DRENLO-577586 format. One record per residue (C-alpha): residue number from 1; residue in three letters; x, y, z. Coordinates in steps of 0.05 Angstrom, whole numbers, plus 5000, padded with zeros to 4 digits. Layout:
// residues N
REC   num   residuo     px     py     pz
REC   NUM       ALA      X      Y      Z
...
// end
This chain:
// residues 105
REC   num   residuo     px     py     pz
REC     1       MET   1888   7072   5177
REC     2       GLU   1875   7096   5106
REC     3       ALA   1877   7051   5044
REC     4       ASP   1942   7081   5018
REC     5       GLN   1977   7070   5084
REC     6       LYS   1952   6998   5089
REC     7       PHE   1974   6985   5017
REC     8       LEU   2044   7010   5030
REC     9       GLU   2051   6970   5094
REC    10       SER   2027   6906   5062
REC    11       VAL   2075   6913   5003
REC    12       VAL   2135   6930   5046
REC    13       LYS   2121   6874   5097
REC    14       GLU   2126   6824   5040
REC    15       LEU   2194   6852   5019
REC    16       VAL   2231   6856   5085
REC    17       THR   2258   6802   5132
REC    18       ASN   2231   6838   5194
REC    19       PRO   2158   6853   5178
REC    20       ASP   2141   6867   5251
REC    21       ASP   2187   6928   5249
REC    22       VAL   2150   6961   5191
REC    23       LYS   2115   7024   5214
REC    24       THR   2081   7081   5176
REC    25       THR   2054   7148   5195
REC    26       ARG   2008   7189   5151
REC    27       LYS   2004   7265   5151
REC    28       VAL   1959   7309   5108
REC    29       ASP   1976   7381   5092
REC    30       GLU   1969   7431   5035
REC    31       MET   2022   7394   4995
REC    32       GLY   1984   7329   4997
REC    33       VAL   1994   7265   5037
REC    34       LEU   2061   7247   5067
REC    35       ILE   2072   7175   5088
REC    36       GLU   2134   7163   5130
REC    37       LEU   2161   7092   5127
REC    38       THR   2204   7064   5183
REC    39       VAL   2236   6996   5176
REC    40       ASN   2289   6955   5212
REC    41       PRO   2358   6984   5196
REC    42       SER   2379   6916   5167
REC    43       ASP   2321   6921   5117
REC    44       MET   2338   6991   5091
REC    45       GLY   2378   6964   5032
REC    46       THR   2319   6920   5012
REC    47       VAL   2269   6977   5015
REC    48       ILE   2313   7025   4977
REC    49       GLY   2339   6974   4927
REC    50       LYS   2395   6977   4877
REC    51       GLU   2404   7049   4854
REC    52       GLY   2339   7066   4891
REC    53       ASN   2296   7026   4843
REC    54       THR   2252   6993   4896
REC    55       ALA   2239   7061   4929
REC    56       LYS   2221   7091   4861
REC    57       ALA   2174   7033   4847
REC    58       LEU   2140   7042   4915
REC    59       ARG   2131   7117   4900
REC    60       THR   2102   7101   4832
REC    61       LEU   2052   7052   4862
REC    62       LEU   2032   7104   4914
REC    63       ARG   2022   7155   4858
REC    64       VAL   1973   7107   4825
REC    65       VAL   1937   7094   4890
REC    66       GLY   1934   7169   4902
REC    67       ALA   1907   7183   4832
REC    68       LYS   1849   7136   4848
REC    69       SER   1829   7181   4906
REC    70       ASN   1853   7246   4873
REC    71       ALA   1909   7257   4924
REC    72       ARG   1983   7269   4916
REC    73       ILE   2020   7219   4960
REC    74       ASN   2093   7227   4978
REC    75       LEU   2136   7174   5011
REC    76       LYS   2192   7189   5060
REC    77       ILE   2236   7131   5081
REC    78       VAL   2260   7148   5151
REC    79       GLU   2335   7142   5160
REC    80       PRO   2351   7098   5221
REC    81       GLU   2392   7129   5276
REC    82       GLY   2466   7124   5260
REC    83       GLY   2449   7108   5188
REC    84       LYS   2494   7161   5158
REC    85       LYS   2562   7157   5189
REC    86       PRO   2594   7226   5191
REC    87       VAL   2666   7228   5171
REC    88       ALA   2710   7248   5229
REC    89       LYS   2756   7307   5218
REC    90       GLU   2818   7264   5232
REC    91       GLU   2796   7212   5180
REC    92       GLN   2783   7266   5128
REC    93       ALA   2852   7297   5142
REC    94       GLU   2884   7228   5131
REC    95       VAL   2848   7221   5064
REC    96       ASP   2869   7292   5044
REC    97       GLU   2942   7277   5060
REC    98       LEU   2946   7216   5015
REC    99       SER   2983   7231   4951
REC   100       PRO   2955   7209   4884
REC   101       ILE   2984   7147   4852
REC   102       GLU   3038   7165   4803
REC   103       GLU   3033   7138   4733
REC   104       THR   3087   7091   4711
REC   105       LYS   3112   7095   4640
// end
């Protein structure tokens, strides 16, 4: 395991409530280094943070670690299965049918 990957795992394990579920994979290609982070679905909000600030901070720290070794490091936070709930066509039709609230004078 490379230093950048160890660094990310150690930081994230301190943030989450399920540190045993933190997993990273590291891939190197022509674009640089890609580290994929997988956490327990209940910890996704903690890792992303309010308005994505925690994720931005993690990416900034990885950029600093990468600059030390002259590498571009990208972070991908893996979406857990069922994380994005697709809107059913019936539900969307119900929303579309609702009339706007009329203004009262």
